[in-house]
LOGUVO-778843 format. One record per residue (C-alpha): x, y, z. Coordinates in Angstrom, 3 decimals. Each point is the difference from the previous one (the first is absolute). Layout:
# LOGUVO-778843
+----------+----------+----------+
:        x :        y :        z :
+----------+----------+----------+
:        X :        Y :        Z :
...
+----------+----------+----------+
This chain:
# LOGUVO-778843
+----------+----------+----------+
:        x :        y :        z :
+----------+----------+----------+
:  209.937 :   48.361 :   45.905 :
:    1.857 :    0.546 :    3.222 :
:   -2.190 :   -0.435 :    3.085 :
:   -0.473 :    3.199 :    1.973 :
:    0.447 :   -1.802 :    3.335 :
:    3.448 :   -1.211 :   -1.077 :
:    1.002 :    3.452 :   -1.274 :
:   -1.149 :    1.508 :    3.293 :
:    2.052 :   -2.502 :    1.989 :
:    3.111 :    0.554 :   -2.131 :
:   -0.113 :    3.763 :    0.584 :
:   -0.333 :   -0.222 :    3.766 :
:    2.813 :    1.137 :    2.291 :
:    0.801 :   -3.166 :    1.932 :
:    0.477 :    1.572 :    3.436 :
:   -3.453 :    1.590 :   -0.312 :
:   -1.668 :   -3.137 :   -1.308 :
:   -2.518 :   -0.290 :    2.823 :
:   -1.376 :    3.500 :   -0.511 :
:   -1.085 :   -0.231 :   -3.623 :
:   -3.597 :   -0.512 :   -1.030 :
:   -0.811 :   -3.726 :    0.060 :
:   -1.283 :   -0.148 :   -3.562 :
:    0.026 :   -3.792 :   -0.132 :
:   -2.125 :   -0.315 :    3.142 :
:   -2.585 :    2.497 :   -1.235 :
:   -0.111 :   -1.700 :   -3.385 :
:   -0.794 :   -3.286 :    1.737 :
:   -2.719 :    1.777 :    1.945 :
:   -1.583 :    1.204 :   -3.238 :
:    0.139 :   -3.550 :   -1.343 :
:   -1.619 :   -1.259 :    3.202 :
:   -2.878 :    2.451 :   -0.421 :
:   -0.418 :   -1.160 :   -3.593 :
:   -0.180 :   -3.668 :    0.992 :
:   -2.487 :    0.733 :    2.781 :
:   -2.194 :    2.083 :   -2.292 :
:   -0.327 :   -2.996 :   -2.349 :
:   -1.159 :   -2.256 :    2.842 :
:   -2.209 :    2.438 :    1.920 :
:   -1.266 :    3.524 :   -0.456 :
:    2.329 :    2.263 :    1.916 :
:   -1.301 :    3.186 :    1.556 :
:    1.431 :    2.943 :   -1.931 :
:    0.445 :    2.146 :    3.105 :
:    1.823 :   -2.813 :    1.829 :
:    2.511 :   -0.387 :   -2.845 :
:    0.635 :    3.734 :   -0.198 :
:    0.447 :    0.410 :    3.760 :
:    2.145 :   -3.101 :    0.422 :
:    2.362 :    0.868 :   -2.838 :
:    0.129 :    3.631 :    1.165 :
:    1.184 :   -1.103 :    3.475 :
:    2.691 :   -2.120 :   -1.594 :
:    1.214 :    2.927 :   -2.116 :
:   -0.090 :    2.322 :    3.024 :
:    2.292 :   -2.367 :    1.909 :
:    2.402 :   -0.231 :   -2.933 :
:    0.124 :    3.779 :   -0.432 :
:    0.489 :    0.555 :    3.738 :
:    3.070 :   -2.256 :   -0.037 :
:    1.423 :    1.973 :   -2.928 :
:   -0.766 :    3.391 :    1.540 :
:    1.427 :   -0.759 :    3.436 :
:    3.242 :   -1.207 :   -1.563 :
:    0.023 :    3.044 :   -2.280 :
:   -0.363 :    2.374 :    2.967 :
:    2.730 :   -1.843 :    1.865 :
:    2.418 :    0.341 :   -2.923 :
:   -0.914 :    3.648 :   -0.473 :
:    0.875 :    0.549 :    3.654 :
:    3.380 :   -1.688 :   -0.451 :
:    0.787 :    2.153 :   -3.021 :
:   -1.166 :    3.154 :    1.803 :
:    2.280 :   -0.808 :    2.948 :
:    2.981 :   -0.493 :   -2.300 :
:   -0.730 :    3.311 :   -1.737 :
:   -0.320 :    1.759 :    3.361 :
:    3.420 :   -1.299 :    1.090 :
:    1.540 :    1.099 :   -3.294 :
:   -1.594 :    3.440 :    0.358 :
:    1.726 :    0.459 :    3.348 :
:    3.350 :   -0.848 :   -1.597 :
:   -0.733 :    2.395 :   -2.846 :
:   -0.789 :    2.840 :    2.427 :
:    3.324 :   -0.529 :    1.770 :
:    1.836 :    0.137 :   -3.328 :
:   -1.425 :    3.430 :   -0.799 :
:    2.102 :    1.482 :    2.794 :
:    3.204 :   -1.789 :   -1.087 :
:   -0.303 :   -1.067 :   -3.681 :
:    2.070 :   -3.044 :   -0.935 :
:   -0.118 :   -1.158 :   -3.642 :
:    0.757 :   -3.636 :    0.830 :
:   -2.727 :   -0.115 :    2.650 :
:   -2.465 :    1.750 :   -2.320 :
:    0.612 :   -2.672 :   -2.657 :
:   -0.398 :   -2.702 :    2.635 :
:   -3.266 :    1.562 :    1.149 :
:   -1.254 :    0.231 :   -3.564 :
:    0.684 :   -3.704 :   -0.494 :
:   -1.893 :   -0.741 :    3.225 :
:   -3.042 :    1.923 :   -1.271 :
:    0.243 :   -1.872 :   -3.308 :
:    0.042 :   -3.321 :    1.893 :
:   -3.226 :    1.024 :    1.751 :
:   -1.411 :    0.884 :   -3.424 :
:    0.845 :   -3.447 :   -1.343 :
:   -1.747 :   -1.613 :    2.967 :
:   -2.986 :    2.241 :   -0.652 :
:   -0.055 :   -1.244 :   -3.589 :
:   -0.372 :   -3.542 :    1.321 :
:   -2.956 :    1.158 :    2.107 :
:   -1.602 :    1.724 :   -2.996 :
:    0.270 :   -3.224 :   -2.014 :
:   -1.463 :   -1.875 :    2.964 :
:   -3.082 :    2.262 :    0.035 :
:   -0.415 :   -0.154 :   -3.773 :
:    0.115 :   -3.787 :   -0.167 :
:   -2.565 :   -0.267 :    2.777 :
:   -2.243 :    2.553 :   -1.703 :
:    0.136 :   -1.944 :   -3.251 :
:   -0.727 :   -3.269 :    1.813 :
:   -3.035 :    1.573 :    1.650 :
:   -1.208 :    1.402 :   -3.294 :
:    0.383 :   -3.380 :   -1.689 :
:   -1.900 :   -1.923 :    2.660 :
:   -2.850 :    2.529 :   -0.120 :
:   -0.152 :   -0.387 :   -3.749 :
:    0.058 :   -3.796 :    0.333 :
:   -2.850 :    0.039 :    2.512 :
:   -2.160 :    2.240 :   -2.189 :
:    0.587 :   -2.141 :   -3.056 :
:   -0.721 :   -3.319 :    1.689 :
:   -3.242 :    0.999 :    1.725 :
:   -1.274 :    2.902 :   -2.024 :
:   -0.212 :    2.071 :    3.203 :
:    0.952 :    3.672 :    0.136 :
:    2.222 :   -0.800 :    2.965 :
:    2.715 :    2.509 :   -1.008 :
:   -2.514 :    2.856 :    0.026 :
:   -1.352 :   -1.092 :    3.385 :
:    3.389 :   -0.500 :    1.626 :
:    1.653 :    3.181 :   -1.242 :
:   -2.994 :    2.228 :    0.721 :
:   -0.364 :   -1.292 :    3.558 :
:    3.729 :    0.134 :    0.803 :
:    1.520 :    2.806 :   -2.055 :
:   -1.351 :    3.022 :    1.895 :
:   -0.610 :   -1.465 :    3.452 :
:    2.071 :    1.867 :    2.647 :
:    1.395 :   -3.265 :    1.424 :
:    0.556 :   -1.685 :   -3.355 :
:    3.213 :   -1.974 :   -0.364 :
:   -0.509 :    0.194 :   -3.758 :
:    0.812 :    3.708 :    0.041 :
:    3.480 :   -0.750 :    1.341 :
:    0.711 :   -2.180 :   -3.039 :
:   -1.599 :    2.113 :   -2.674 :
:    0.858 :    3.513 :    1.175 :
:    3.502 :   -0.773 :    1.366 :
:    0.356 :    3.458 :    1.590 :
:    2.673 :   -1.239 :    2.417 :
:    2.140 :   -1.365 :   -2.807 :
:   -0.252 :    3.319 :   -1.829 :
:    1.250 :    1.783 :    3.124 :
:    3.043 :   -2.303 :    0.201 :
:    0.740 :    0.552 :   -3.701 :
:   -0.197 :    3.755 :    0.568 :
:    2.306 :   -0.135 :    3.013 :
:    2.683 :   -1.964 :   -1.858 :
:   -0.265 :    2.216 :   -3.106 :
:    0.209 :    3.208 :    2.020 :
:    3.031 :   -1.075 :    2.027 :
:    1.853 :   -1.288 :   -3.066 :
:   -0.723 :    3.337 :   -1.680 :
:    1.448 :    1.829 :    3.006 :
:    3.168 :   -2.095 :   -0.174 :
:    0.481 :    0.406 :   -3.735 :
:    2.667 :    2.547 :   -0.879 :
:   -1.695 :    2.700 :   -2.080 :
:    2.996 :    2.268 :   -0.452 :
:    0.046 :    0.981 :    3.641 :
:   -3.752 :    0.527 :    0.436 :
:   -2.508 :   -2.315 :    1.619 :
:   -3.478 :    0.329 :   -1.494 :
:   -3.208 :   -1.579 :    1.219 :
:   -1.920 :   -2.458 :   -2.179 :
:   -3.052 :    2.175 :    0.658 :
:    1.631 :    2.999 :   -1.711 :
:    0.047 :   -1.785 :   -3.388 :
:    3.694 :    0.579 :   -0.793 :
:    1.061 :    0.453 :   -3.599 :
:    2.018 :   -3.219 :    0.078 :
:   -1.766 :   -3.220 :    1.005 :
:    1.397 :   -2.206 :    2.716 :
:    2.424 :   -2.348 :   -1.736 :
:   -0.256 :   -3.143 :    2.069 :
:   -0.956 :   -3.417 :   -1.455 :
:   -1.540 :   -1.143 :    3.308 :
:   -2.383 :    2.982 :    0.040 :
:   -0.900 :   -0.591 :   -3.666 :
:   -0.717 :   -3.672 :    0.717 :
:   -2.128 :    0.885 :    3.020 :
:   -2.014 :    2.522 :   -2.000 :
:   -0.563 :   -2.507 :   -2.806 :
:   -1.103 :   -2.630 :    2.534 :
:   -2.390 :    2.466 :    1.670 :
:   -1.526 :    0.965 :   -3.357 :
:   -0.483 :   -3.660 :   -0.920 :
:   -1.406 :   -0.773 :    3.446 :
:   -2.442 :    2.905 :   -0.286 :
:   -1.320 :   -1.496 :   -3.224 :
:   -0.194 :   -3.541 :    1.347 :
:   -1.716 :    0.994 :    3.228 :
:   -2.475 :    2.597 :   -1.209 :
:   -3.173 :   -2.001 :    0.462 :
:   -2.304 :    2.723 :   -1.216 :
:    1.796 :   -0.023 :   -3.355 :
:    0.131 :   -3.786 :    0.132 :
:   -3.785 :   -0.253 :    0.250 :
:   -0.344 :    2.117 :   -3.142 :
:    2.973 :   -1.287 :   -1.975 :
:    0.706 :   -3.618 :    0.979 :
:   -1.567 :   -1.223 :   -3.251 :
:    1.891 :    2.485 :   -2.161 :
:    3.564 :    0.881 :    1.012 :
:    1.867 :   -2.268 :    2.399 :
:    3.723 :    0.200 :    0.531 :
:    2.546 :   -2.757 :    0.452 :
:   -1.467 :   -2.333 :    2.590 :
:    3.089 :   -0.036 :    2.191 :
:    2.422 :    2.879 :    0.519 :
:    3.330 :   -0.047 :   -1.726 :
:    2.858 :    2.385 :    0.817 :
:    0.922 :    0.182 :   -3.688 :
:   -3.530 :    0.793 :   -1.157 :
:    0.625 :    3.732 :   -0.271 :
:    3.292 :   -0.601 :   -1.800 :
:   -1.750 :   -2.167 :   -2.624 :
:   -2.672 :    2.667 :   -0.514 :
:    2.628 :    2.685 :   -0.459 :
:    1.790 :   -2.131 :   -2.598 :
:   -3.197 :   -0.297 :   -2.055 :
:   -0.981 :    3.652 :    0.382 :
:    1.182 :    2.568 :   -2.533 :
:   -1.399 :    3.527 :    0.264 :
:    0.346 :    0.866 :   -3.695 :
:   -1.818 :   -3.208 :   -0.966 :
:   -2.841 :    0.899 :    2.370 :
:   -0.103 :    3.490 :   -1.500 :
:   -0.217 :   -1.519 :   -3.498 :
:   -2.972 :   -2.124 :    1.074 :
:   -1.762 :    3.079 :    1.396 :
:    0.806 :    1.928 :   -3.188 :
:   -1.492 :   -2.863 :   -2.020 :
:   -3.192 :    0.263 :    2.059 :
:   -0.143 :    3.778 :   -0.454 :
:    0.563 :   -0.098 :   -3.759 :
:   -2.548 :   -2.766 :   -0.473 :
:   -2.716 :    1.973 :    1.796 :
:    0.880 :    3.114 :   -2.020 :
:   -0.209 :   -2.160 :   -3.122 :
:   -3.449 :   -1.239 :    1.011 :
:   -1.612 :    3.387 :    0.621 :
:    1.865 :    2.392 :   -2.316 :
:   -2.417 :   -0.748 :   -2.853 :
:   -3.186 :    0.594 :    2.026 :
:   -0.512 :    3.676 :   -1.007 :
:    0.549 :   -0.620 :   -3.736 :
:   -1.215 :   -3.562 :   -0.608 :
:   -3.461 :    1.118 :   -1.212 :
:    1.479 :    2.535 :   -2.457 :
:    2.491 :   -2.628 :   -1.250 :
:   -2.810 :   -2.523 :   -0.573 :
:   -2.111 :    2.496 :   -1.954 :
:    2.972 :    1.063 :   -2.136 :
:    0.285 :   -3.627 :   -1.112 :
:   -3.672 :   -0.187 :   -0.887 :
:   -1.298 :   -1.747 :    3.132 :
:   -2.563 :    1.168 :    2.560 :
:    1.208 :    2.038 :    2.966 :
:   -1.063 :   -2.738 :    2.423 :
:    2.587 :   -2.354 :   -1.552 :
:    2.454 :    1.819 :    2.246 :
:   -1.272 :   -2.243 :    2.812 :
:    1.230 :   -3.058 :   -1.914 :
:    3.315 :    1.692 :   -0.784 :
:    0.606 :    0.814 :    3.662 :
:   -1.291 :   -3.335 :    1.336 :
:    2.009 :   -2.133 :   -2.441 :
:    3.131 :    0.586 :    2.050 :
:   -1.636 :   -1.202 :    3.204 :
:   -1.428 :   -3.104 :   -1.730 :
:    3.454 :   -0.996 :   -1.281 :
:    1.425 :    0.549 :    3.475 :
:   -2.087 :   -2.948 :    1.254 :
:    2.115 :   -2.346 :   -2.105 :
:    3.310 :    1.779 :    0.527 :
:   -0.325 :   -0.386 :    3.780 :
:    0.013 :   -3.793 :   -0.416 :
:    3.144 :   -0.400 :   -2.100 :
:    1.911 :    2.779 :    1.742 :
:   -0.719 :   -1.603 :    3.381 :
:    1.346 :   -3.331 :   -1.249 :
:    3.002 :    1.666 :   -1.655 :
:    0.962 :    1.788 :    3.223 :
:    0.678 :   -3.429 :    1.559 :
:    3.182 :   -0.076 :   -2.060 :
:    0.926 :    3.632 :   -0.620 :
:   -0.992 :    3.595 :    0.630 :
:    2.219 :    1.656 :   -2.587 :
:   -1.199 :   -1.850 :   -3.115 :
:   -3.734 :    0.607 :    0.605 :
:    0.656 :    3.723 :    0.477 :
:    2.022 :    0.142 :   -3.240 :
:   -2.736 :   -1.865 :   -1.875 :
:   -2.630 :    2.305 :    1.511 :
:    1.865 :    3.122 :   -1.154 :
:    0.399 :   -1.308 :   -3.547 :
:   -3.670 :   -0.990 :   -0.328 :
:   -1.127 :    3.368 :    1.379 :
:    2.303 :    1.805 :   -2.426 :
:   -1.500 :   -1.948 :   -2.918 :
:   -3.576 :    0.463 :    1.244 :
:    0.322 :    3.776 :    0.380 :
:    1.653 :    0.322 :   -3.403 :
:   -2.918 :   -1.887 :   -1.602 :
:   -2.462 :    2.211 :    1.900 :
:    1.678 :    3.112 :   -1.433 :
:    0.271 :   -1.414 :   -3.569 :
:   -3.697 :   -0.928 :   -0.146 :
:   -0.857 :    3.648 :   -0.790 :
:    1.995 :    0.085 :   -3.229 :
:   -0.994 :   -3.554 :   -0.886 :
:   -3.696 :    0.890 :    0.549 :
:   -0.470 :   -3.329 :    1.763 :
:   -2.100 :   -0.721 :    3.054 :
:    1.393 :   -3.596 :    0.216 :
:    3.585 :    1.324 :    0.249 :
:   -1.163 :    2.373 :    2.746 :
:   -1.575 :   -2.833 :    2.005 :
:    2.902 :   -2.395 :   -0.575 :
:    2.383 :    2.676 :    1.251 :
:   -1.994 :    0.386 :    3.209 :
:   -0.211 :   -3.778 :    0.430 :
:    3.803 :   -0.189 :   -0.310 :
:    0.292 :    2.627 :    2.729 :
:   -2.188 :   -2.165 :    2.232 :
:    2.061 :   -3.102 :   -0.778 :
:    3.063 :    1.938 :    1.202 :
:   -1.401 :    0.602 :    3.494 :
:    2.680 :   -1.105 :    2.496 :
:   -1.828 :    1.118 :    3.144 :
:    0.036 :   -3.602 :    1.285 :
:    3.806 :    0.061 :   -0.231 :
:    0.153 :    3.390 :    1.748 :
:   -2.088 :   -1.270 :    2.915 :
:    1.941 :   -3.224 :    0.331 :
:    3.356 :    1.764 :   -0.035 :
:   -1.102 :    2.040 :    3.022 :
:   -1.289 :   -3.101 :    1.767 :
:    3.063 :   -2.178 :   -0.673 :
:    3.002 :    2.315 :   -0.217 :
:   -0.652 :    2.977 :    2.287 :
:    1.053 :   -0.511 :    3.651 :
:   -2.780 :   -0.068 :    2.563 :
:    1.061 :    3.314 :    1.572 :
:   -0.496 :    1.749 :   -3.370 :
:   -2.906 :   -2.010 :   -1.395 :
:   -2.719 :    2.285 :    1.339 :
:    1.657 :    3.056 :   -1.558 :
:    0.497 :   -1.851 :   -3.293 :
:   -3.655 :   -1.075 :   -0.057 :
:   -1.061 :    3.572 :    0.678 :
:    2.279 :    1.087 :   -2.840 :
:   -1.716 :   -2.473 :   -2.337 :
:   -3.447 :    1.381 :    0.856 :
:    1.236 :    3.590 :   -0.291 :
:    1.633 :   -0.670 :   -3.378 :
:   -3.256 :   -1.507 :   -1.287 :
:   -2.090 :    2.937 :    1.234 :
:    2.482 :    2.548 :   -1.331 :
:   -0.025 :   -1.703 :   -3.394 :
:   -3.790 :    0.082 :   -0.130 :
:    0.076 :    3.749 :    0.736 :
:    2.876 :    0.881 :   -2.344 :
:   -1.410 :   -1.864 :   -3.013 :
:   -2.966 :    2.264 :   -0.792 :
:    2.000 :    3.069 :    1.111 :
:    2.737 :   -0.748 :   -2.560 :
:   -2.604 :   -0.542 :   -2.701 :
:   -1.290 :    3.516 :    0.644 :
:    3.465 :    1.427 :   -0.747 :
:    0.378 :   -1.772 :   -3.348 :
:   -2.045 :    2.522 :   -1.979 :
:    1.882 :    0.335 :   -3.282 :
:   -0.261 :   -1.098 :   -3.623 :
:    2.836 :   -0.509 :   -2.473 :
:    1.357 :   -2.635 :   -2.395 :
:    3.444 :   -1.488 :   -0.564 :
:    0.099 :   -1.761 :   -3.347 :
:   -3.202 :   -2.051 :    0.068 :
:   -0.321 :   -0.237 :    3.780 :
:   -2.582 :    2.176 :    1.721 :
:    0.667 :    1.422 :    3.461 :
:   -3.129 :    1.389 :    1.632 :
:   -1.976 :   -0.299 :    3.238 :
:   -1.216 :   -3.467 :   -1.057 :
:    3.329 :   -1.574 :   -0.981 :
:    2.405 :    1.799 :    2.336 :
:   -1.019 :   -2.094 :    3.054 :
:    1.119 :   -3.095 :   -1.913 :
:    3.252 :    1.544 :   -1.210 :
:    0.791 :    1.451 :    3.429 :
:   -0.543 :   -3.338 :    1.784 :
:    1.970 :   -1.911 :   -2.653 :
:    2.936 :    2.358 :    0.585 :
:   -0.422 :   -0.296 :    3.807 :
:    0.093 :   -3.813 :   -0.154 :
:    3.082 :    0.098 :   -2.233 :
:    1.818 :    2.187 :    2.546 :
:   -1.204 :   -2.278 :    2.803 :
:    1.306 :   -3.066 :   -1.859 :
:    3.485 :    1.535 :   -0.245 :
:   -0.069 :    0.946 :    3.695 :
:   -1.199 :   -3.496 :    0.894 :
:    2.749 :   -1.672 :   -2.032 :
:    2.712 :    2.086 :    1.643 :
:   -1.157 :    0.131 :    3.629 :
:   -2.136 :   -3.019 :    0.886 :
:    1.608 :   -2.679 :    2.175 :
:   -1.527 :   -3.484 :   -0.071 :
:   -0.444 :   -1.141 :    3.639 :
:    1.575 :   -3.258 :    1.122 :
:   -2.447 :   -2.882 :    0.110 :
:   -0.076 :   -1.715 :    3.393 :
:   -0.670 :   -3.734 :   -0.128 :
:   -0.761 :   -2.431 :    2.773 :
:    1.782 :   -3.263 :    0.623 :
:   -2.281 :   -1.911 :   -2.331 :
:    0.686 :    2.563 :   -2.774 :
:   -3.557 :    1.230 :   -0.009 :
:   -0.106 :    3.798 :   -0.455 :
:   -1.093 :    1.758 :    3.149 :
:   -3.100 :    2.072 :   -0.605 :
:   -1.466 :    2.884 :    1.919 :
:   -3.382 :   -0.614 :    1.568 :
:   -1.431 :    2.932 :   -1.910 :
:    0.961 :   -1.723 :   -3.251 :
:   -1.382 :   -3.300 :    1.255 :
:   -3.283 :    1.728 :    0.637 :
:    0.024 :    1.451 :   -3.519 :
:    0.323 :   -3.537 :   -1.340 :
:   -2.929 :   -1.120 :    2.089 :
:    1.919 :   -2.070 :    2.514 :
:   -2.350 :    0.082 :    2.943 :
:   -0.858 :   -2.337 :    2.791 :
:   -3.043 :   -2.230 :   -0.536 :
:   -3.078 :    0.923 :    1.972 :
:   -1.041 :   -3.638 :    0.443 :
:    1.832 :   -2.178 :    2.476 :
:    1.834 :   -3.060 :   -1.168 :
:   -1.320 :   -3.467 :    0.544 :
:    0.620 :   -1.432 :    3.500 :
:    2.230 :   -2.726 :   -1.438 :
:    2.266 :    2.405 :   -1.857 :
:    0.041 :    2.408 :    2.908 :
:    0.991 :   -2.753 :    2.430 :
:    2.798 :   -1.193 :   -2.292 :
:    1.430 :    3.505 :   -0.187 :
:   -0.131 :    0.530 :    3.740 :
:    1.970 :   -3.195 :    0.593 :
:    3.066 :    1.891 :   -1.181 :
:    1.730 :    2.461 :    2.289 :
:   -0.676 :    2.888 :   -2.332 :
:   -2.511 :    2.590 :   -0.979 :
:   -0.881 :   -1.008 :   -3.508 :
:   -3.704 :   -0.188 :    0.820 :
:   -0.233 :    3.751 :    0.061 :
:    2.042 :    0.604 :   -3.114 :
:   -1.386 :    0.446 :   -3.488 :
:   -0.630 :   -3.382 :   -1.681 :
:    2.657 :   -1.063 :   -2.463 :
:   -2.456 :   -0.143 :   -2.905 :
:   -0.975 :    3.634 :    0.469 :
:    3.617 :    0.976 :   -0.660 :
:   -0.450 :   -1.249 :   -3.566 :
:   -0.756 :    2.743 :   -2.544 :
:   -3.626 :    0.280 :   -1.045 :
:   -0.689 :   -1.072 :   -3.572 :
:   -3.299 :    1.766 :   -0.628 :
:   -2.125 :    2.930 :    1.080 :
:   -2.476 :   -2.452 :    1.549 :
:    2.761 :   -1.557 :    2.147 :
:    1.111 :    3.445 :    1.153 :
:   -3.591 :    0.946 :    0.814 :
:   -0.439 :   -3.096 :    2.188 :
:    2.963 :    1.111 :    2.129 :
:   -1.673 :    3.311 :    0.894 :
:   -1.722 :    0.159 :    3.363 :
:   -3.427 :    1.693 :    0.299 :
:    1.492 :    3.011 :    1.791 :
:    2.569 :    0.487 :   -2.783 :
:   -2.769 :   -0.207 :   -2.617 :
:   -1.971 :    2.730 :    1.779 :
:    3.064 :    2.256 :    0.193 :
:    0.775 :   -0.542 :   -3.685 :
:   -3.605 :    0.809 :   -0.919 :
:    0.115 :    3.254 :    2.001 :
:    3.305 :    0.928 :   -1.637 :
:   -1.395 :   -0.838 :   -3.444 :
:   -3.098 :    2.165 :    0.482 :
:    2.077 :    2.971 :    1.171 :
:    2.343 :   -0.270 :   -2.987 :
:   -2.948 :   -0.603 :   -2.337 :
:   -1.792 :    3.181 :    1.078 :
:    3.209 :    2.048 :   -0.145 :
:    0.968 :   -1.199 :   -3.471 :
:   -3.486 :    0.706 :   -1.388 :
:    0.222 :    3.566 :    1.268 :
:    3.562 :    0.524 :   -1.285 :
:   -0.444 :   -1.591 :   -3.411 :
:   -3.081 :    2.076 :   -0.835 :
:    1.053 :    3.193 :    1.800 :
:    1.077 :    1.758 :   -3.196 :
:   -3.316 :   -0.785 :   -1.689 :
:   -1.989 :    1.167 :    3.027 :
:    2.075 :    3.191 :    0.251 :
:   -0.616 :    0.776 :   -3.686 :
+----------+----------+----------+
């Protein structure tokens, strides 16, 4: 595991070395507090105030340098604007190209400043996390709440970066003015039909988007345990994401989610009638509907593990199993067999690839599109739940082909079997397996959302003083990382349960009770309506 302090140092711009956050010094300060707390009882308020003053000094150094550099860039842009105004009276193509290159040079220098802010923001976030973990204090909450909205807060300069946004806008606007658009000069504020084709502007926008994510402390407080991005900025990060992203593959995952939810609820209006036609009580429909959800418990486990190696193969397997399960569900009527009916529904549950759908969004969709993709996943699920019973209401017919009966009870099975067959063909033709990114040690790189699904969480108890001291001897940040043993896959339900924190258990219980009440109502709705 590469130490964070070393990674931070390697990414620093050498001529600005003295203006970066002194992560190593603050880490030593945290260690000093820890050693003192073992010898004597330290006053909580003293520790908070003392460490806050230290952070304030560090942030002030960063902010003053940031303002100075913003001023330098603003002066350069002002000088270039004067040259541009003079060119409007006497246009000269060679001078326009020279001016455009000058603006691009300012943009490249601005990129360096954006990386400077992002690295400092990440260093600050890491040291806050380290402090909270070592002492069990809610120091991050205290520090951010007291500094974030204060009118004289230096923290606002780092985490709102309004000045940097103004410089980005000035460069983008002037480059847009200089770009030849078939004789017309359009403003960036007019939303022209053609986007500004300039790699410097694209890089600046990508850096600003990444910086906005890294420096949004309100989101950080809510999400730091769930979705964290690459710890240090990389100019090729967006390029890697784009290489993994494939729109049609994302659409196939959303279609899989939609079809599965349709498959789950399409039998709700007719399950009681189907059960009675096979000689069972009407309330057996609850078992028929719930069998799919019970099987999904097990499918989530093996599909999650399978998605470590592939996304395409689990989706193919899911489609085949769902095709078989729906066919068995439809054939149970002519076979007069309740067991075949239940086995068919269990097969449908075993084909649930929702874990793969979620992970594809988390791992393969670029950050700028991930929120929309997640919203699409939720919308596809809700739409499927609504369309399922609605489709069942349209399947009011009764005829036979050879010995196969097609009526309101069997048609949901036949319709979904046909839908999954069409989906399988579409999947085979259009899905693109994303490239697997590996680290230097050939360990597959996982998303934090997937790590959370596997139960990889930080321990609530602190490590022993001896182990903690040994780790802090190194110039790294391993003490705040997840222990190596918790990266090992869990081998039992009991081991997975032990990794859950109390807060996660409460949330899972609330989610379970909501789903439990909803499924009871849905599964018996046809009986109640009758």
